[in-house]
N, C-alpha and C positions, 0 to 999 in steps of 0.2 A: 504494499500499500504506500502510495505518495506520502512521505511524511510532511509534505506542506500543509496538508489540510487539516492538521490538528495540532494539538499541544500533547506531547507523550511524558511518561516517566523519566526519560533521560533529558527531557527540555526543561522541567520546572525549574531546575536550580538556577539555570541561566534566566529564566523569567524573574525570579526572585532576587537576581545579582548575586548568587551564592555559589556560582560553578567556577572551578579553577580552569576550565578549558575553553568558555565561551561565555560572551557578554550578551545582555538582552539585545543590543543593537545587533549583533553579529546573528544572532537567532533570528532577528527580524527580518533581516536582509536574505536570509535564506527562506524563512517561510513567504516572503512576498516575491521571490525570484529575482531579486536585485543581483544576487550572487548565487551561483552554483556551491552547493555544499561540497565539502571534500569527498573524494570518493574513496573510501577506507576498505572497500570490499575485498580488495587484494594485499591489504597490509597484513602481515603474518603474524602478528600479535593479535589481531583481531579474529584471524581464521582460527588461531589456537583458542582464544576465548570460548569461539562459539562450539569447537570441538571438546572442549574441555567441560563444558557445561553439565552433561550428563555425569562425568565424573565426580565433579563437585557435588552434585545432588546425591549421589550414593554414599559418598564420604560423608556429608551432612548426616545421611540416615545411619551409618555405622557409628558416627559420633554420638547421636543423640537418641536413636532408637525411634526416630519418628519417620514412618514411611511417608515417601512424597510420590506425587504423581504429575502427569502433563496437565498444564493448564488451556484454557480456549485461548485463541490467538491475540484476541483483541476485546476490552472492556470499555464501556462508554459512561461517562456521568449521566446520572439520570435526568439531568435538567439541560447540561451543556454538552450537545454531541461532540463537540471539537476537543472536549478534554477525554483523553483516552489513555489507555495503559497496556501494557502486555504483561505478564506475569510468567516467570519461568517455571515455578511447580506449584502446587497446592498440597497442604501436609494431611494427608489420609486420615479421615476420621475426625477432623477438626474444622476450624472455620480459618484456619491459618494460610499463610503464603510463604514462599521461600524464594529470595532473589538470590542468584549465583553470580559470583565474579571471578576472574582472575586479574592478578596485578603483578607488578614487578618487585623484586626484591627491595628496590629502592624506596618503595612505599610502605615497607613494614611497620616504621614508626606510626603512621596514620592510623593503625590497628592495635597498638599497644593499650593494655589496659581495658577502658571502657570507650576508648576512641572508636570513631567511626566517621569517616569523610563527609563532610556536609552534603556534597552532591547525592552521596547514596541514601544519606536518612531523608533528604527531601523526595527521592525517586520511590522508597518504600512507604513514606507516610502518602503519598500521591496515590500509590497502587492500592493502600489500606482504604483511603478516602473514596476512591472511584469503584472499588469492589465492595464496599460496605463491610470491612472486616476490622478485627480490633488488633490483631497481633500479626505480626510481620518477622521472619528471619532472614538474616542475609549472611551468606557463607563465602568465603573468599579463599582462593588458593593463591598465595604469595611467594613469587619466584620459583614455583614449582616444589618449594621446600617446605612450606609451613603453612597450616589449615587452620583459619580461625572462622568461628560463627558467632554472631551477636542476635540479640532478641531485641526489637524495636516495638513498642506499644504506640498505639493509635493516638494521635495529639489531634483533638478536633479543632482547637483554637488554630494552630499551625495549619490544619488543611483549609479552614476558613480563609485563612489569610493568602494561602495558595490560590483558591478559587478566584479572590477577589483581583488579585494580581493576574491571573490567567484572563480575567474577563478584561482587564485594562489592556492588556498584552494583545489580546486578540482583536480588541478594536482598532488598536494601532496597525495590525496587519491588514483589515479590513479598509481602513481608511488610507492606508498606504503612508501613515504618519510615524516617521522613525522615533524611537524612545530616545531619551537625552544620552549622548555618550559618555562614557567614564574613561578614566586614565587608561585603562587597557585598552581602549579602542583606538587609542593616538597611532601604533602602527597600522591599524585596521582602514582609517580613514582613507587612504590612497587607493586600497583596494575598492571601497565604495564609490569612491568618486576620483576615478583614475585621470580625468581630463577635466581643464577648465575651458571656459567660454571666454568671451570677450567683457562682458558687463561687469560692473561693481554694484554689488547690492548695498542699499542703504539699510542699515542695522538700527537696532533700538539703540537709544542712548544709553540704557542701563548697561550696555556691554562694555562700556569705557571702562567701568570699575574693574571688570575681570581682566580686560586686557592690562591695564595698568598693574594689576596683581600678578601677571603672567610676567611682564617686564622686570617688575621687582624683584620676583622668584628667580627669573634666569640670571638677574644681577648677582644674587645671593649665592646661587650655585656656582658661578664664576669665580666669586670671592673665596667660597668654600674650597674649589678645586686648586687656586693658588695656594691656600692654607696647607690643603693635602700635600701637595708638591713640595713646597718648603720643607714639612716635617720629614717627609720621606727621604728628602736630599740629605737633610742634617743626619739622619738614623743611617743612611747608607754610608755617608762620609765617617760616622763614628766606628761603623763595621770594617771599612776600608777592605783590606785583603784577608780578614778574619772571616770565618763562616758564619758568625752571628754575634750576639751580644745578650746579656740578661739583666734583668734588674729584679727586684724583689717581688714583682708582678707578672713580670711577661719573659717570654723567652723569643727572640725576633732572630729569624734566619735569614741570609739573602744568597740564595743558591743559583749555580748555573741551570738553564733549562733549555733543552735543544727546541728550536723551532724551525719550521720548513717555509721557505719563502718562494715564490714564483719569481725568476730573473726575467723582466720582461723585456730588458735591453738587449739580452741575448736573444730573445726571441724574436724581437724586431731584426737584429742583425742576420738573424739565419732565415728571414723572409717567412716565418710562420705565425707571428703574432696575429695578423689580420683574420687568418683562419679560425682563431680560437677565441678572438675577444668577442665580449656579447655587449652590446649597447642596449641599455635600457632607459626609462625615463621614469621620473616621479615627479612629484610635487612639492615646493618647499615653501615654508610658511616665513615670510618675512613680514617686519612689523616698522612702520615710521611714522612719524606724527604727519597729520593729514592738513591739507590747505584750509584755513578758515575763512 
């Protein structure tokens, strides 16, 4: 089914601004067709995740004694048809559900103790609310070496907030009105608006305050970069030819590190530079005082 036509469990964290992977604006651009979603069907990690889903479900049963079965493909909100979810497994003999995940070993700290990544909490609460259930389990295989399972109790207040935000987001999709960008959207802006026209828009005067703050912030960053460079230079001078230095609080080392660079001058001399160069275009934001 075309994911453009609904808000699913893997979307709701982005709608709430709680996703590590995608912002509300990026999700909006996908749902409205402004950009094509990244094709991850051939990504090996995704393929393995799908193939290992059955293993994770069986492992959950062995660890908990709770038998599970396949669930119907799609559930719909009883009022808002565009709010949907898929469920990996249902727990046999109960009204509970199970979500199966795989993740890399680098994410092991996300699951320590009672921790559960916010994206997955949102997904399971969404699934519980859409399907009318009270208890969900999430089972995850971490780096192929560690298995963890957690229990999530339905939170009605959180689900009602999700529905409220989903209604607002879907109105933006239908009206083709983009949600407000956030900091994580900065690199995405050139994807959404890759080219410029000739005209200059008249903006609301209230934007002056934000632009002034931007300029001031950039100035402070520049000053802080200078301070950083000065301190680093002094520390390196003190280290000199030694491996490093230590104080009562810190151990600082300054080690050699191998780097690889392409010698473009030699490529030009060999006449092969033009065959491998890649010319791209982007948009650059510049600010100057306007004419009064």
